[in-house]
Rosetta silent file (secondary structure, phi, psi, omega in degrees, C-alpha in Angstrom):
SEQUENCE: XXXXXXXXXXXXXXXXXXXXXXXXXXXXXXXXXXXXXXXXXXXXXXXXXXXXXXXXXXXXXXXXXXXXXXXXXXXXXXXXXXXXXXXXXXXXXXXXXXXXXXXXXXXXXXXXXXXXXXXXXXXXXXXXXXXXXXXXXXXXXXXXXXXXXXXXXXXXXXXXXXXXXXXXXXXXXXXXXXXXXXXXXXXXXXXXXXXXXXXXXXXXXXXX
SCORE:     score description
SCORE:     0.000 S_00000001
   1 L     0.000  -22.538  173.168   51.283  144.219  182.175 S_00000001
   2 H   -65.445  -36.852 -173.438   54.696  145.703  181.500 S_00000001
   3 H   -77.698  -34.110 -179.955   55.925  142.204  180.369 S_00000001
   4 H   -65.394  -38.159 -176.891   52.943  141.765  178.017 S_00000001
   5 H   -63.295  -39.391 -178.931   53.769  145.193  176.527 S_00000001
   6 H   -57.540  -51.444 -179.262   57.307  144.010  176.156 S_00000001
   7 H   -56.773  -40.371  174.635   56.242  140.912  174.193 S_00000001
   8 H   -57.920  -48.437 -177.070   54.006  143.100  172.025 S_00000001
   9 H   -64.651  -30.532  175.141   56.823  145.529  171.325 S_00000001
  10 H   -66.807  -38.981  169.730   59.026  142.658  170.221 S_00000001
  11 H   -66.064  -43.545 -178.921   56.436  141.653  167.600 S_00000001
  12 H   -59.560  -51.661 -179.749   55.948  145.320  166.612 S_00000001
  13 H   -64.384  -36.193  176.772   59.701  145.826  166.118 S_00000001
  14 H   -55.967  -55.054 -174.160   59.893  142.493  164.103 S_00000001
  15 H   -55.715  -50.232 -177.610   57.129  143.955  161.642 S_00000001
  16 H   -55.322  -41.009 -174.455   59.107  147.273  161.466 S_00000001
  17 H   -68.889  -34.171  177.279   62.345  145.571  160.689 S_00000001
  18 H   -68.373  -34.851  179.691   60.657  143.466  157.996 S_00000001
  19 H   -65.443  -32.500  177.151   59.270  146.540  156.333 S_00000001
  20 L   -78.683  -18.186 -179.603   62.606  148.025  155.898 S_00000001
  21 L  -103.230  139.278 -178.744   64.097  144.905  154.270 S_00000001
  22 L   -76.534  126.079  163.797   63.697  144.079  150.728 S_00000001
  23 L  -146.368  151.250 -176.315   62.055  140.873  149.652 S_00000001
  24 L   -81.768  -26.793 -177.491   60.234  139.494  146.734 S_00000001
  25 L   -87.969  146.299  177.960   58.103  137.183  148.793 S_00000001
  26 L   -76.321  158.255  171.222   54.886  138.483  150.674 S_00000001
  27 L   -68.407  133.772  177.292   54.240  138.206  154.292 S_00000001
  28 E  -117.350  152.421 -178.805   52.036  135.236  155.018 S_00000001
  29 E  -129.676  156.375 -171.453   49.912  134.413  157.978 S_00000001
  30 E  -157.363  178.934  171.122   48.767  131.199  159.546 S_00000001
  31 E  -128.713  150.694 -179.952   47.591  129.072  162.369 S_00000001
  32 E  -143.184  157.123 -176.422   49.252  126.164  164.199 S_00000001
  33 E  -163.555  152.380 -174.559   48.462  123.676  166.912 S_00000001
  34 E   178.992 -175.402 -173.398   50.221  120.697  168.338 S_00000001
  35 E   -96.533  144.304  168.657   51.368  118.553  171.314 S_00000001
  36 E  -105.462  139.030  162.133   53.706  119.638  174.189 S_00000001
  37 E  -116.036  101.805 -172.916   55.910  117.134  176.056 S_00000001
  38 E  -115.562  160.192  178.243   57.005  119.346  178.954 S_00000001
  39 E  -163.246  154.698  178.587   59.028  119.044  182.114 S_00000001
  40 E  -101.775  140.778 -175.715   60.651  121.030  184.807 S_00000001
  41 L   -66.126  143.460 -166.236   64.413  120.890  185.280 S_00000001
  42 L   -79.045  143.937  158.111   65.267  118.744  188.141 S_00000001
  43 L  -125.356 -165.065 -172.021   66.586  119.538  191.577 S_00000001
  44 L   -70.910  -18.646  178.820   67.018  117.266  194.568 S_00000001
  45 L   -90.905   -5.517 -179.812   63.200  117.717  195.213 S_00000001
  46 L  -121.128   37.025 -170.119   62.167  116.706  191.785 S_00000001
  47 L   -74.005  -21.112 -179.891   63.873  113.323  191.340 S_00000001
  48 L  -102.295   15.406 -174.612   60.569  111.573  190.650 S_00000001
  49 E   -85.348  155.715  175.253   59.056  113.902  188.049 S_00000001
  50 E  -129.864  159.948 -179.127   58.044  112.843  184.644 S_00000001
  51 L   -61.776  154.050 -173.795   57.237  114.546  181.358 S_00000001
  52 E  -125.593  132.797  176.195   53.706  115.914  181.033 S_00000001
  53 E   -88.670  127.216  178.870   51.536  115.939  177.908 S_00000001
  54 E  -146.621 -162.976 -173.323   49.771  119.155  176.824 S_00000001
  55 E  -136.188  173.248  169.303   48.955  121.077  173.790 S_00000001
  56 E  -146.974  145.950  176.330   49.695  124.556  172.061 S_00000001
  57 E  -147.003  150.178  176.305   47.642  126.504  169.641 S_00000001
  58 E   169.158 -161.417 -179.055   47.854  129.897  168.102 S_00000001
  59 E  -121.187  168.565  177.418   48.639  132.203  165.154 S_00000001
  60 E  -163.981  155.371  178.259   51.689  133.340  163.421 S_00000001
  61 E  -117.789  121.242 -177.253   53.073  135.597  160.846 S_00000001
  62 E  -102.594  125.586 -179.795   55.992  134.616  158.403 S_00000001
  63 E  -125.452  104.834  178.336   57.967  137.637  157.197 S_00000001
  64 E   -63.793  135.633 -178.374   60.622  136.991  154.511 S_00000001
  65 L  -126.276   -4.372  171.878   63.693  139.287  155.070 S_00000001
  66 L  -169.489 -176.539 -168.472   65.883  137.720  152.261 S_00000001
  67 L   -66.983  -30.681 -172.469   65.755  134.968  149.675 S_00000001
  68 L  -116.474   -5.951 -165.094   66.631  132.215  152.318 S_00000001
  69 E  -129.540  147.221 -179.986   65.729  133.818  155.567 S_00000001
  70 E  -148.802  161.280  171.573   62.347  134.841  157.300 S_00000001
  71 E  -119.165  130.026  176.838   61.234  135.964  160.839 S_00000001
  72 E  -124.403   98.233  175.101   58.277  134.397  162.367 S_00000001
  73 E   -78.500  150.303 -175.437   56.599  135.881  165.413 S_00000001
  74 E  -133.895  156.109  165.729   53.957  133.797  167.041 S_00000001
  75 E  -131.595  112.569 -172.211   51.196  134.142  169.626 S_00000001
  76 E  -126.524  150.148  159.606   50.427  130.807  171.295 S_00000001
  77 E   -93.901  127.199 -175.725   48.462  129.375  174.273 S_00000001
  78 E  -139.547  129.096  174.923   50.875  126.687  175.558 S_00000001
  79 E   -91.889  120.863  176.027   50.620  124.143  178.447 S_00000001
  80 E  -111.489  177.453 -178.707   53.733  123.470  180.510 S_00000001
  81 E   131.468 -157.323 -177.918   54.525  121.518  183.646 S_00000001
  82 E  -159.476  167.156  170.883   55.487  118.150  184.806 S_00000001
  83 E  -128.288  164.296  178.562   54.058  114.973  186.428 S_00000001
  84 E  -148.006  152.229  175.664   55.028  112.686  189.207 S_00000001
  85 E  -125.514  140.088  178.010   54.105  109.263  190.606 S_00000001
  86 E  -156.140  173.840 -179.806   54.495  108.093  194.316 S_00000001
  87 E  -126.001  139.975 -179.782   53.063  105.859  196.920 S_00000001
  88 E  -141.125  120.292  173.975   51.633  106.857  200.283 S_00000001
  89 L    57.877   37.778  174.175   50.167  104.603  203.075 S_00000001
  90 L    86.457   -9.531  179.780   49.968  101.813  200.496 S_00000001
  91 E   -92.123  143.975  167.937   48.039  103.898  197.848 S_00000001
  92 E   -94.972  128.464  170.629   49.424  104.921  194.444 S_00000001
  93 E  -117.754  151.947  170.154   49.244  108.527  193.514 S_00000001
  94 E  -127.530  146.858  177.496   49.893  110.635  190.483 S_00000001
  95 E  -134.706  152.746  174.402   50.265  114.378  190.455 S_00000001
  96 E  -136.760  141.345  175.129   50.686  116.960  187.753 S_00000001
  97 E  -106.026  119.560 -170.637   51.716  120.561  187.870 S_00000001
  98 E  -104.991  104.266  174.428   49.746  122.540  185.176 S_00000001
  99 E  -111.360  119.362 -178.150   51.388  125.788  184.053 S_00000001
 100 E  -106.144  128.219 -175.464   49.436  127.618  181.371 S_00000001
 101 E  -117.745  147.031  159.989   51.232  130.218  179.315 S_00000001
 102 E  -102.019  113.859 -173.523   50.527  132.889  176.740 S_00000001
 103 E  -111.351  150.753  174.287   53.829  132.592  174.744 S_00000001
 104 E  -131.188   85.330  174.425   55.366  134.918  172.109 S_00000001
 105 E   -66.056  143.852  165.205   58.101  132.979  170.136 S_00000001
 106 E  -125.370   91.375 -171.482   60.165  135.040  167.711 S_00000001
 107 E   -96.451  135.152  172.328   61.756  132.530  165.445 S_00000001
 108 E   -96.598  118.527 -163.516   64.525  133.252  162.935 S_00000001
 109 E  -119.317  138.790  177.981   64.182  130.887  160.118 S_00000001
 110 E  -122.704  124.907  178.333   66.568  129.758  157.420 S_00000001
 111 E   -76.684   91.050 -179.176   65.256  127.754  154.351 S_00000001
 112 L   -60.528  -37.181 -179.528   67.749  124.898  154.066 S_00000001
 113 L  -132.045  168.571  172.464   65.540  123.464  151.196 S_00000001
 114 L   -54.927  -35.482 -174.080   62.610  124.924  149.388 S_00000001
 115 L  -103.566   -9.498 -165.069   60.209  123.094  151.726 S_00000001
 116 E  -121.939  128.816  175.576   62.487  122.637  154.745 S_00000001
 117 E  -128.246  158.434  177.002   63.531  125.303  157.317 S_00000001
 118 E  -122.338  143.648 -173.719   65.607  125.380  160.413 S_00000001
 119 E  -136.153  157.964  171.276   64.829  127.934  163.196 S_00000001
 120 E  -157.685  157.637  176.071   66.136  129.503  166.428 S_00000001
 121 E   165.317  176.311  176.448   65.033  132.409  168.518 S_00000001
 122 E   -82.117  150.002  166.952   63.727  133.694  171.932 S_00000001
 123 E  -123.533  131.038  174.551   60.314  132.861  173.453 S_00000001
 124 E  -103.079  125.203 -176.674   58.643  135.249  175.903 S_00000001
 125 E  -120.173  133.451  173.622   56.050  133.563  178.173 S_00000001
 126 E  -111.952  123.699 -176.215   53.285  135.127  180.431 S_00000001
 127 E   -83.122  136.104 -173.468   51.743  132.797  182.808 S_00000001
 128 E   -90.872  -53.497  179.149   47.947  132.471  182.781 S_00000001
 129 E  -154.106  158.902  176.174   47.409  130.018  185.587 S_00000001
 130 E  -141.019  116.162 -179.710   49.123  127.486  187.800 S_00000001
 131 E  -134.378  152.525  168.071   47.437  124.503  189.375 S_00000001
 132 E  -108.901  133.234  175.277   48.313  121.140  190.831 S_00000001
 133 E  -110.012  129.615  176.483   46.209  118.058  190.308 S_00000001
 134 E  -119.501  128.252  169.981   46.515  114.967  192.605 S_00000001
 135 E  -125.405  136.160  178.875   44.900  111.728  191.946 S_00000001
 136 E   -81.433   99.108 -178.345   44.589  108.615  194.083 S_00000001
 137 L   -60.915  -33.078 -178.811   45.186  105.934  191.495 S_00000001
 138 L   -72.078  -49.116  173.172   43.936  103.260  193.853 S_00000001
 139 L   -88.460  -17.997 -176.398   40.567  104.830  194.783 S_00000001
 140 L    82.722    8.990  177.463   40.146  107.013  191.718 S_00000001
 141 L   -81.773  140.591  176.741   39.640  110.178  193.856 S_00000001
 142 E  -134.739  161.159  177.959   41.299  113.536  192.539 S_00000001
 143 E  -143.581  157.667  175.933   41.600  117.043  193.703 S_00000001
 144 E  -131.893  134.042  176.327   42.825  120.218  192.033 S_00000001
 145 L   -76.533  160.638  168.083   44.359  123.176  193.946 S_00000001
 146 L   -64.502  164.999  179.703   43.461  126.830  193.474 S_00000001
 147 L   -66.277  119.853  172.901   45.419  128.961  191.136 S_00000001
 148 L  -110.342   25.661 -176.804   48.802  129.788  192.737 S_00000001
 149 H   -56.678  -32.096 -174.615   50.319  131.738  189.924 S_00000001
 150 H   -70.482  -13.026  176.833   50.862  134.754  192.253 S_00000001
 151 H   -85.324   -6.480  179.341   53.459  132.576  194.144 S_00000001
 152 E  -108.682  169.398  170.717   55.449  132.039  191.005 S_00000001
 153 L   -81.610  109.903 -174.787   57.453  134.219  188.508 S_00000001
 154 L   -80.225    2.931  173.806   54.833  134.792  185.967 S_00000001
 155 E  -107.369  132.439  174.439   57.330  135.884  183.202 S_00000001
 156 E  -123.000  129.771 -177.705   59.176  133.122  181.395 S_00000001
 157 E  -124.223  128.853 -179.710   62.062  133.456  179.001 S_00000001
 158 E  -141.926  176.899 -178.575   63.469  130.585  176.872 S_00000001
 159 E  -126.256  127.711 -173.705   65.419  129.803  173.699 S_00000001
 160 E  -112.291  140.194  175.913   63.803  127.657  170.955 S_00000001
 161 E  -124.439  137.677  174.947   65.414  125.424  168.381 S_00000001
 162 E  -166.044 -163.925  175.799   63.474  123.768  165.743 S_00000001
 163 E  -164.209  164.029  175.486   62.603  122.819  162.136 S_00000001
 164 E  -158.125  151.327 -177.775   59.741  122.399  159.775 S_00000001
 165 E  -127.411  129.167  177.064   58.690  120.909  156.581 S_00000001
 166 E  -102.710  116.204 -172.934   55.957  121.968  154.346 S_00000001
 167 L   -73.953  -35.202  173.066   54.247  119.242  152.342 S_00000001
 168 L  -125.129  173.136  177.534   52.317  121.778  150.356 S_00000001
 169 L   -61.803  -15.489 -170.729   52.603  125.638  150.030 S_00000001
 170 L  -114.553  -29.915 -168.096   49.992  125.720  152.810 S_00000001
 171 E  -112.785  140.801  177.345   50.312  122.655  155.120 S_00000001
 172 E  -153.435  156.787  171.660   53.426  121.752  157.103 S_00000001
 173 E  -100.631  134.692 -177.304   54.694  119.848  160.078 S_00000001
 174 E  -120.739  151.829  173.468   56.698  121.629  162.881 S_00000001
 175 E  -141.180  134.490  178.096   59.141  120.481  165.703 S_00000001
 176 E  -150.550  143.632  168.490   60.775  122.749  168.397 S_00000001
 177 E  -114.692  125.370  178.053   62.536  122.454  171.624 S_00000001
 178 E  -112.551  123.971  176.491   62.430  125.338  174.117 S_00000001
 179 E  -102.241  129.247  179.800   64.747  125.499  176.950 S_00000001
 180 E   -84.624  138.483  177.432   63.697  127.756  179.769 S_00000001
 181 E  -108.103   -7.888 -174.763   66.161  130.182  181.174 S_00000001
 182 E  -106.818  139.827  176.230   64.047  131.749  183.897 S_00000001
 183 E   -69.594  124.934  175.378   63.483  130.250  187.337 S_00000001
 184 L   -76.836   -7.816  173.392   59.757  129.683  187.891 S_00000001
 185 E   -82.992  136.494 -177.566   60.062  130.375  191.554 S_00000001
 186 L   -75.669  -44.443 -170.639   59.482  134.037  192.660 S_00000001
 187 L  -118.697   89.241 -175.423   61.419  133.711  195.939 S_00000001
 188 L   -77.421  118.414  175.340   64.223  131.083  195.419 S_00000001
 189 L   -64.682  144.327 -177.939   65.663  129.883  198.814 S_00000001
 190 L   -56.033  127.649  175.518   69.357  130.297  199.210 S_00000001
 191 L    94.049   -9.474  174.691   71.265  127.216  198.174 S_00000001
 192 L   -90.898  155.657  177.674   68.499  125.635  196.051 S_00000001
 193 L   -76.972  154.214  174.945   68.536  124.880  192.491 S_00000001
 194 L   -77.525  144.388  173.963   66.596  126.889  189.953 S_00000001
 195 L  -110.526  123.223 -171.644   63.541  125.120  188.355 S_00000001
 196 E  -127.368  144.326 -178.084   63.057  125.884  184.742 S_00000001
 197 E   -74.812  148.043  176.430   60.443  124.968  182.077 S_00000001
 198 E  -145.033  131.371 -179.791   61.532  122.668  179.169 S_00000001
 199 E  -148.003  140.311  170.310   59.223  121.611  176.369 S_00000001
 200 E  -103.300  120.786 -179.857   59.297  119.646  173.128 S_00000001
 201 E  -119.441  142.482  174.280   56.617  120.616  170.680 S_00000001
 202 E  -142.866  135.433 -178.296   55.315  118.901  167.504 S_00000001
 203 E  -169.105 -157.509 -174.496   52.476  119.904  165.384 S_00000001
 204 E  -128.089  148.953  171.966   50.864  121.116  162.211 S_00000001
 205 E  -127.767  146.737 -174.905   50.850  124.606  160.640 S_00000001
 206 E  -135.761  122.060  176.114   48.573  125.987  158.019 S_00000001
 207 E   -91.979  135.646  175.956   49.454  129.231  156.012 S_00000001
 208 L   -81.935    0.000    0.000   46.554  131.153  154.526 S_00000001
């Protein structure tokens, strides 16, 4: 709960900062949704991992703070994780680690062109669930584990870099890469490498 309050406090302080900064442009609100291509940083036990496809969706506020700069806090549901394929006793298996987060990115945007912006900023993530799904590709049978988020670090911190282009004043396309800085393991064994979330996102945004 303290971490959720931290994320909300970041949004609140962003609004407070915007209110004290002069800008001729009004604050705008919108919705966005898109595709995630996520992975977990590799250690020696994750050599066979592949990227996993998921999605993200949520709301944002764009707050101009100068003629070419704005701050955009967001609240998103975002699917992270990774996939792997392997063989066991002659059968082919696929497995996926599904990590669902409520994320709070706070992007600082620079309008390089009237319709094109570049962005960078922190992302705070709060894990909602963590499940593994295993499928026997030979027989078609599959199973999903119970939620094991209590065994993981439920707070995630990352840094995002991205860009966006608005075709009209209301409709735009967005792209962002978020590199995780937090180990997802709650109790990391000594001598083992940290495993972190990484995700590339592409999608559409609509401003009201």
